[in-house]
C-alpha positions as CSV (number, residue, x, y, z in Angstrom):
1,M,-5.4,-51.7,22.6
2,K,-4.3,-49.1,23.8
3,N,-6.2,-45.4,23.2
4,V,-3.7,-43.2,21.9
5,N,-3.1,-41.3,18.7
6,P,-1.3,-43.7,15.7
7,V,-1.2,-40.2,13.4
8,N,2.7,-38.9,14.0
9,W,3.5,-37.7,9.9
10,F,1.4,-36.2,6.6
11,D,2.8,-35.0,3.6
12,I,0.8,-32.7,1.6
13,H,1.4,-32.3,-2.1
14,V,2.5,-29.3,-3.9
15,S,2.9,-28.1,-7.2
16,N,5.8,-25.4,-6.3
17,L,8.6,-26.8,-3.1
18,K,9.8,-22.8,-3.3
19,N,6.2,-21.4,-2.9
20,A,4.3,-23.6,-0.7
21,K,7.6,-23.6,1.9
22,E,7.0,-19.5,1.8
23,F,3.5,-19.7,2.2
24,Y,3.5,-22.3,4.7
25,E,6.9,-20.1,6.6
26,T,5.0,-17.2,6.5
27,V,1.1,-17.9,7.8
28,F,2.9,-20.0,11.1
29,N,5.7,-18.7,11.8
30,I,8.6,-21.2,11.1
31,K,11.4,-22.4,9.5
32,L,10.6,-25.7,7.3
33,V,14.2,-28.1,6.4
34,D,15.1,-29.6,3.0
35,F,15.5,-32.9,2.8
36,P,18.4,-34.1,1.1
37,A,18.0,-34.9,-2.7
38,E,17.3,-38.4,-2.5
39,F,14.8,-38.0,-0.7
40,G,12.8,-35.8,-4.3
41,K,11.9,-32.3,-3.8
42,Q,10.6,-32.2,0.0
43,A,10.9,-29.9,3.0
44,G,9.7,-30.9,6.6
45,F,8.3,-29.3,9.0
46,P,10.1,-28.7,12.9
47,F,9.9,-31.1,15.1
48,D,11.5,-32.1,18.3
49,P,13.1,-36.6,17.5
50,K,12.8,-37.1,21.4
51,G,9.1,-35.6,21.8
52,M,6.0,-37.2,21.1
53,N,4.9,-34.1,18.6
54,I,3.8,-35.3,14.6
55,T,4.7,-34.1,11.8
56,G,5.6,-34.3,7.9
57,A,6.7,-32.3,4.4
58,L,6.0,-30.7,2.1
59,V,6.4,-32.8,-1.0
60,E,6.7,-31.7,-4.3
61,K,5.0,-33.7,-7.4
62,E,5.7,-33.9,-11.1
63,D,2.5,-34.5,-12.0
64,F,0.8,-32.6,-9.5
65,V,-3.2,-31.4,-9.9
66,S,-4.5,-28.7,-7.9
67,R,-8.3,-30.0,-6.5
68,N,-9.4,-29.6,-3.1
69,N,-8.9,-31.9,-0.9
70,N,-10.8,-34.4,1.2
71,T,-8.4,-34.9,4.3
72,I,-7.6,-31.6,6.4
73,I,-4.7,-31.8,8.7
74,Y,-5.5,-29.5,11.4
75,F,-2.9,-27.9,12.9
76,E,-2.4,-26.0,16.5
77,S,-3.0,-22.5,16.7
78,K,-3.5,-19.9,19.9
79,D,-6.9,-18.3,19.5
80,C,-6.7,-19.5,14.9
81,I,-6.9,-15.7,14.3
82,T,-3.6,-14.8,14.0
83,E,-2.3,-17.6,11.2
84,E,-5.5,-16.3,10.0
85,R,-4.9,-12.5,9.1
86,L,-1.5,-14.3,7.4
87,V,-3.0,-16.1,4.8
88,E,-4.4,-14.2,2.0
89,K,-1.3,-11.9,2.4
90,A,1.1,-15.1,2.1
91,G,-1.4,-16.6,-1.1
92,G,-3.5,-18.6,0.4
93,K,-7.6,-18.0,1.2
94,I,-10.4,-18.4,3.7
95,I,-12.6,-21.2,3.8
96,R,-14.1,-20.8,7.1
97,S,-13.0,-18.4,9.3
98,K,-12.7,-18.8,13.2
99,M,-16.4,-21.1,14.4
100,S,-16.6,-22.3,17.6
101,I,-16.9,-26.5,17.8
102,G,-18.1,-26.4,21.2
103,E,-15.8,-27.9,24.2
104,F,-13.7,-28.6,22.2
105,G,-12.3,-25.5,21.2
106,F,-12.1,-23.3,17.7
107,V,-11.2,-24.4,14.2
108,S,-10.5,-23.2,11.1
109,I,-10.4,-24.2,7.4
110,L,-7.5,-22.3,5.1
111,E,-7.1,-23.3,1.4
112,D,-2.9,-22.9,0.6
113,R,-1.5,-21.6,-3.1
114,D,-1.7,-25.3,-3.9
115,G,-5.6,-26.1,-3.2
116,N,-4.8,-28.1,-0.8
117,S,-7.3,-27.4,2.5
118,I,-5.6,-27.5,5.3
119,G,-7.4,-26.0,9.6
120,L,-6.4,-24.2,12.5
121,H,-7.4,-25.5,15.9
122,S,-7.4,-23.5,19.3
123,M,-8.7,-23.5,22.4
124,E,-9.3,-19.7,23.0
C-alpha cells in the first residue's frame, strides 16, 4: 500500500448556509459555490478539478444541533494570524491562538458560528 493522503472531501454541517458562507468567505477571503438544489442546501469550497487538492462543502441540516465536534479540519494558512484577526469579526471565536507544533509548524483552533471546531496550519 502506498503512503498517500486518503483525505479528499469534508462536510461541515451548519444551521444556516447563508450565515456560514459569510463566515468562511470572510475569514479565508474565498468565494464558495452554491450546489444545485437537488443536492440540498450546500456550498462548496474552491478547488482545482485537475489538481490533487482536498475540498469539501458546507451542508445545511434542518436538525442541526450546535456542539463542539471531535473532528477538526485544518485549513492551510500562511501564518495563522491573518485568519485569526478575522474570526471574531466574522462571528466566530478563537479557541486556541497560534501555537508551535515544533518542526511541523504552527496551528490555531477556531470555532465557526455554528460551534464547529476548525483548525489552521502554517509553517511560518
